[in-house]
C-alpha positions in Angstrom: 89.2 31.8 86.6 91.0 34.4 88.5 89.8 38.0 88.3 91.7 41.0 89.7 89.3 43.2 91.7 89.7 46.8 92.6 90.1 47.6 96.3 86.6 48.1 97.8 87.1 49.6 101.3 86.2 46.4 103.3 83.4 45.2 101.0 83.3 41.6 99.8 85.2 41.1 96.5 85.1 38.1 94.2 88.7 37.1 93.6 88.1 34.1 91.5 85.4 31.5 90.3 85.4 28.0 88.8 86.3 24.6 89.9 82.9 24.3 91.5 83.2 27.3 93.8 84.5 30.8 94.5 87.2 32.8 96.3 85.7 35.8 98.0 87.8 38.2 100.1 90.3 35.6 100.9 87.9 32.8 101.7 87.2 29.7 99.5 83.6 28.7 99.1 82.5 25.3 97.5 79.2 25.5 95.6 76.9 28.3 94.9 76.9 31.5 97.0 75.1 34.8 97.8 77.5 37.7 97.9 76.5 41.0 99.6 78.6 44.0 100.4 79.4 42.9 104.0 79.0 39.0 103.8 78.9 35.9 101.7 76.6 33.0 102.4 76.5 29.4 101.0 73.5 29.0 98.7 72.0 25.5 97.9 70.8 26.4 94.3 72.7 24.5 91.6 70.6 25.4 88.5 68.3 28.2 87.4 65.4 25.7 87.5 65.9 25.5 91.3 65.3 29.3 91.7 62.3 30.2 93.8 61.2 33.2 95.9 62.3 31.2 99.0 65.8 30.6 97.6 66.2 34.4 97.3 64.8 35.1 100.7 68.2 35.8 102.4 68.6 38.7 100.0 65.2 40.1 100.7 65.8 39.8 104.5 69.3 41.3 104.5 68.9 44.5 102.7 67.7 46.7 99.9 69.9 46.3 96.8 69.9 48.4 93.7 70.3 45.2 91.7 70.8 41.5 92.2 73.1 39.9 89.7 72.1 36.3 88.9 75.0 34.2 87.8 73.1 31.5 85.9 76.1 29.1 85.5 78.2 28.8 82.3 75.5 30.5 80.1 72.9 33.2 80.7 69.3 31.9 81.0 66.2 33.9 81.2 64.4 33.8 84.5 60.7 32.8 84.2 58.4 35.9 84.1 56.2 34.8 87.0 59.3 34.3 89.2 60.7 37.6 88.1 57.4 39.3 89.0 57.2 37.7 92.5 60.8 38.7 93.2 60.2 42.2 92.0 57.2 42.5 94.4 59.6 41.6 97.2 61.9 44.5 96.3 64.6 42.8 94.1 65.6 43.5 90.6 67.2 40.3 89.1 69.7 40.8 86.2 70.6 37.3 84.8 74.0 36.7 83.1 76.5 34.0 83.0 78.3 33.5 86.3 81.7 34.9 85.0 79.9 38.1 83.9 78.1 38.4 87.1 81.3 38.0 89.2 83.0 40.8 87.0 80.0 43.1 87.1 79.6 42.6 90.9 83.2 43.8 91.4 82.8 46.9 89.3 79.6 47.9 91.0 80.8 47.3 94.4 84.0 49.4 93.6 81.5 52.2 92.7 80.0 51.8 96.2 76.6 50.6 94.8 74.2 48.5 96.8 74.6 45.3 94.8 74.3 41.6 95.6 75.1 38.5 93.5 73.4 35.1 93.5 76.0 32.9 91.8 75.6 29.4 90.6 78.9 27.6 90.7 80.6 26.6 87.5 83.5 24.0 86.9 
């Protein structure tokens, strides 16, 4: 699905999602991704069940974010409480939602110059 982002002053914008990938700032990515203000990385996670503190380590290592939007796939799924606690101890606040909502929310928050990241599970 194509979304129309607002100009963000050089920050990564999610232009579309679906078909098993994403279009971010003019570049097409197959599979799941991690999107941060200045970069986008491939992410091997394909389901919420695969989430672990280690899978989110690139976000911990690359910066302090106000919030990390977790695009769970086609529907929102709750993150297990024990995982949420471990991730919070590492300085990340996860907000789970479906992937489409996470893409749209990321673009709004990045246009507001917020320190936001998105961990997005690809959808068809």
